[in-house]
C-alpha positions as CSV (number, residue, x, y, z in Angstrom):
1,X,2.6,-9.6,15.9
2,X,2.4,-8.5,13.0
3,X,-0.6,-8.9,10.9
4,X,-0.9,-8.2,7.2
5,X,-3.0,-8.6,4.3
6,X,-1.5,-10.2,1.0
7,X,-2.4,-11.4,-2.9
8,X,-4.2,-9.8,-5.5
9,X,-6.5,-6.0,-5.5
10,X,-10.0,-7.0,-4.1
11,X,-8.8,-10.6,-3.5
12,X,-6.4,-10.8,-0.3
13,X,-5.5,-13.2,1.8
14,X,-5.5,-13.0,6.3
15,X,-1.4,-13.1,7.4
16,X,0.8,-13.3,10.0
17,X,4.6,-12.7,9.5
18,X,7.0,-16.4,11.7
19,X,9.7,-15.4,13.4
20,X,11.8,-15.5,10.0
21,X,9.5,-12.7,8.3
22,X,7.4,-15.3,5.9
23,X,3.9,-14.8,5.0
24,X,1.9,-17.7,7.0
25,X,-1.9,-17.7,5.6
26,X,-4.1,-17.6,8.6
27,X,-6.9,-17.4,6.6
28,X,-8.5,-20.5,8.2
29,X,-8.9,-18.7,11.0
30,X,-10.2,-15.3,10.7
31,X,-12.1,-14.0,6.8
32,X,-9.9,-10.8,7.3
33,X,-7.7,-8.0,9.6
34,X,-11.4,-6.1,10.5
35,X,-13.5,-5.6,13.2
36,X,-13.7,-7.9,16.0
37,X,-10.1,-9.5,14.7
38,X,-9.0,-6.2,16.6
39,X,-9.9,-6.4,19.4
40,X,-8.3,-7.7,22.4
41,X,-9.9,-10.4,22.5
42,X,-9.1,-11.3,18.8
43,X,-5.7,-10.8,18.6
44,X,-5.3,-12.5,21.9
45,X,-7.2,-15.8,19.8
46,X,-4.3,-15.2,16.3
47,X,-1.6,-15.4,19.3
48,X,-2.4,-18.8,20.4
49,X,-1.8,-20.1,16.6
50,X,1.1,-21.9,16.1
51,X,1.9,-20.3,12.7
52,X,5.0,-22.9,11.2
53,X,2.2,-24.9,11.2
54,X,0.7,-22.8,8.7
55,X,1.0,-22.5,4.8
56,X,3.6,-19.3,3.8
57,X,2.5,-17.0,1.1
58,X,4.4,-17.8,-2.6
59,X,7.7,-15.7,-2.9
60,X,6.9,-12.3,-4.7
61,X,3.0,-12.2,-3.3
62,X,1.9,-8.5,-3.4
63,X,0.7,-7.8,-0.1
64,X,-2.2,-5.7,0.3
65,X,-3.4,-3.2,2.4
66,X,-3.1,-3.9,6.4
67,X,-6.5,-3.5,7.6
68,X,-9.4,-5.0,5.4
69,X,-12.7,-2.9,6.6
70,X,-11.6,1.1,7.4
71,X,-14.9,2.7,8.1
72,X,-13.0,6.6,8.9
73,X,-9.7,7.3,7.4
74,X,-8.7,10.8,9.4
75,X,-5.6,12.9,9.3
76,X,-3.9,15.1,11.8
77,X,-2.0,18.4,10.2
78,X,0.3,20.3,10.9
79,X,1.6,17.8,14.6
80,X,5.2,18.3,14.3
81,X,7.1,21.2,15.7
82,X,9.9,21.2,12.8
83,X,6.8,20.6,10.1
84,X,4.6,23.7,11.2
85,X,8.0,25.6,11.4
86,X,8.8,25.0,7.4
87,X,5.5,25.7,6.7
88,X,5.2,29.6,8.7
89,X,2.3,27.9,11.0
90,X,1.2,28.6,14.1
91,X,1.5,26.1,17.0
92,X,-2.1,24.4,16.9
93,X,-3.8,24.4,20.0
94,X,-5.8,21.5,19.6
95,X,-5.4,18.9,17.0
96,X,-6.2,19.6,13.2
97,X,-8.5,16.9,12.0
98,X,-8.7,15.8,8.6
99,X,-10.6,13.3,6.4
100,X,-9.3,11.3,4.1
101,X,-11.2,9.1,1.7
102,X,-11.1,5.6,2.4
103,X,-11.0,5.0,-1.4
104,X,-7.4,6.7,-1.6
105,X,-6.4,3.1,0.6
106,X,-3.9,1.0,-1.2
107,X,-1.2,-1.8,-0.5
108,X,2.5,-0.3,0.9
109,X,4.3,-1.2,-2.7
110,X,1.1,-0.2,-4.9
111,X,2.5,2.4,-7.6
112,X,1.2,6.2,-6.6
113,X,-0.8,7.8,-9.1
114,X,-0.2,11.6,-9.7
115,X,-4.5,12.1,-10.5
116,X,-5.3,14.5,-13.4
117,X,-4.8,17.9,-13.5
118,X,-2.0,17.3,-10.7
119,X,0.9,20.0,-9.9
120,X,1.8,19.6,-6.5
121,X,1.9,15.7,-5.2
122,X,3.7,15.7,-2.0
123,X,4.6,13.6,0.0
124,X,4.0,12.9,4.0
125,X,5.6,9.7,5.9
126,X,3.3,9.8,9.4
127,X,2.9,6.9,12.1
128,X,-0.8,4.8,12.0
129,X,-2.6,4.3,14.8
130,X,-5.6,1.6,14.0
131,X,-8.5,1.7,16.1
132,X,-9.2,-2.3,17.9
133,X,-12.2,-0.8,20.3
134,X,-15.5,0.8,20.3
135,X,-13.9,4.7,21.9
136,X,-16.6,7.1,22.8
137,X,-15.6,10.1,25.9
138,X,-12.5,8.5,26.0
139,X,-9.1,9.6,29.0
140,X,-6.0,10.5,27.8
141,X,-5.1,7.5,30.7
142,X,-6.9,4.6,28.9
143,X,-7.0,6.1,25.2
144,X,-3.8,3.6,24.2
145,X,-5.8,0.5,25.4
146,X,-8.2,1.5,23.2
147,X,-5.5,1.0,19.9
148,X,-5.5,-2.5,18.3
149,X,-1.7,-1.5,17.0
150,X,0.0,0.9,14.5
151,X,1.2,1.1,10.8
152,X,2.9,3.0,8.0
153,X,0.6,5.9,6.3
154,X,2.0,7.6,3.5
155,X,-0.7,10.5,3.5
156,X,-0.1,11.6,0.0
157,X,-1.6,15.1,-0.7
158,X,-2.5,17.2,-3.6
159,X,-1.2,20.8,-2.6
160,X,-2.8,23.1,-4.9
161,X,-5.8,20.7,-4.7
162,X,-5.9,21.0,-0.9
163,X,-5.3,24.7,-0.4
164,X,-5.6,26.4,-3.1
165,X,-9.4,24.8,-4.3
166,X,-11.9,26.5,-1.0
167,X,-13.5,24.1,1.0
168,X,-12.0,21.4,3.6
169,X,-8.8,19.6,3.0
170,X,-10.1,16.6,2.3
171,X,-10.1,17.3,-1.5
172,X,-6.2,17.3,-2.1
173,X,-6.4,14.2,-0.1
174,X,-8.5,11.5,-1.0
175,X,-7.0,10.3,-4.7
176,X,-7.0,7.1,-5.4
177,X,-3.6,5.6,-3.6
178,X,-3.1,9.0,-1.7
179,X,-3.5,5.7,1.2
180,X,-1.0,3.5,1.2
181,X,-1.3,1.7,5.0
182,X,1.0,-1.2,6.0
183,X,2.8,-3.3,4.9
184,X,2.1,-4.9,8.4
185,X,-0.7,-3.9,11.5
186,X,2.6,-4.6,14.5
187,X,0.5,-5.3,17.2
188,X,0.3,-2.2,20.4
189,X,2.0,-4.2,22.2
190,X,5.2,-4.2,20.5
191,X,5.3,-0.7,20.1
192,X,5.5,-0.1,23.9
193,X,6.7,3.9,23.8
194,X,4.5,5.1,19.8
195,X,5.8,8.6,21.0
196,X,10.0,7.6,20.1
197,X,9.9,6.1,16.8
198,X,12.0,7.6,14.0
199,X,9.9,8.2,10.8
200,X,11.7,8.7,7.5
201,X,10.8,8.8,3.4
202,X,13.5,9.0,0.2
203,X,12.4,10.3,-3.7
204,X,14.9,8.6,-5.1
205,X,17.4,7.9,-3.1
206,X,17.2,11.1,-1.0
207,X,16.2,11.6,2.6
208,X,13.7,14.3,2.3
209,X,12.2,13.7,5.7
210,X,14.2,12.3,8.7
211,X,11.6,12.8,12.6
212,X,11.5,11.6,15.3
213,X,7.2,11.2,17.3
214,X,8.3,12.5,19.7
215,X,8.5,16.1,18.1
216,X,4.6,15.5,18.2
217,X,2.3,18.3,19.6
218,X,-0.6,15.9,20.3
219,X,0.4,12.3,21.9
220,X,-1.0,9.2,20.1
221,X,-3.1,9.1,23.4
222,X,-4.2,12.5,23.1
223,X,-5.3,12.2,19.4
224,X,-7.2,9.0,20.4
225,X,-8.8,10.4,23.7
226,X,-9.4,13.9,21.8
227,X,-11.2,12.3,18.6
228,X,-13.7,10.0,21.1
229,X,-15.0,13.6,22.3
230,X,-16.2,14.4,19.3
231,X,-16.7,10.6,17.3
232,X,-17.1,7.0,17.8
233,X,-14.4,5.4,16.7
234,X,-15.4,2.0,15.9
235,X,-12.1,-1.0,14.9
236,X,-10.3,-0.1,11.9
237,X,-10.1,3.3,11.7
238,X,-6.6,4.1,10.9
239,X,-5.1,7.9,12.5
240,X,-2.6,9.9,10.4
241,X,-0.7,11.7,13.5
242,X,0.9,13.8,11.5
243,X,4.3,14.2,9.9
244,X,7.9,15.7,10.2
245,X,9.6,18.3,7.9
246,X,11.0,17.3,5.2
247,X,7.9,17.5,2.5
248,X,8.0,19.1,-0.7
249,X,5.6,21.8,-0.4
250,X,8.7,23.6,2.6
251,X,12.1,22.3,0.6
252,X,14.0,25.6,0.2
253,X,14.3,27.3,-2.1
254,X,11.9,26.1,-4.5
255,X,9.2,23.5,-3.5
256,X,10.1,20.2,-4.8
257,X,6.8,18.2,-6.0
258,X,6.7,14.1,-7.8
259,X,6.4,13.1,-10.9
260,X,6.2,10.2,-12.5
261,X,9.2,7.2,-13.0
262,X,10.0,8.5,-9.3
263,X,10.3,6.6,-6.5
264,X,9.2,6.8,-2.9
265,X,10.6,5.0,0.4
266,X,9.4,5.5,3.8
267,X,9.4,4.1,6.9
268,X,8.8,3.9,10.4
269,X,10.9,2.4,12.9
270,X,9.5,-1.3,13.6
271,X,6.8,-0.9,11.1
272,X,7.9,-2.0,7.9
273,X,8.8,0.3,4.7
274,X,6.8,1.2,1.9
275,X,7.9,1.7,-1.8
276,X,5.8,3.3,-4.5
277,X,6.7,4.0,-8.0
278,X,4.9,7.4,-9.0
279,X,2.9,6.9,-11.8
280,X,0.7,9.1,-13.8
281,X,-3.0,9.8,-14.3
282,X,-4.8,7.7,-17.7
């Protein structure tokens, strides 16, 4: 099942894609794609809906973030071997964990806003994991049962804010529009092997990232289990699981960063694509 949210910012409605790819309005059944809707029981109830009997969203309608209420937005750093190599970083002994502000979340095709005083706004295509059940002290063998599904995440990063200003990475990860998610939440039954998905990104038609989740140091199950030892994960929490090689900061001989007017496209196999126009902050 592929769930999404559609409509103007702040007034999105819950929807689901039918077999033809049309957006069906499911607001008569649920208020939002959030909370208990993401549980196994909630998703099973949605599977019983006859989508063909429901209204179709207007053509060209905006797609919003695929999750309506996000408590924690967590990132995993340097989780691909090729990405660690391009940055000259050692393989991590344990997952590197950071946070992104939930206020960075936006729709998958909304404008990407370069913040004021930014000189190093960078791209990172990632597999996103959406939690569906309260998880604490979860064993690795059980970890995927706590996952509602998967989505595309663009972990936009301002490298100067992240690395050159002291303190935590969150400063470089949290500007408005630095967290596009979606277009859809694909439930975990449709992603039987999350460790074998292609991840890619292009800027102005040039392919910079072209990797696979099979190259992660830490699998989705590893990550969910690991995080649950230190915090309680709740339905709607999102984990961005790391990015493959090809980020702007890793380009040779000189880094390359985003500029207003450029177009970024990215996707994860089976989870859809995003498209963002880069604009300057007002």
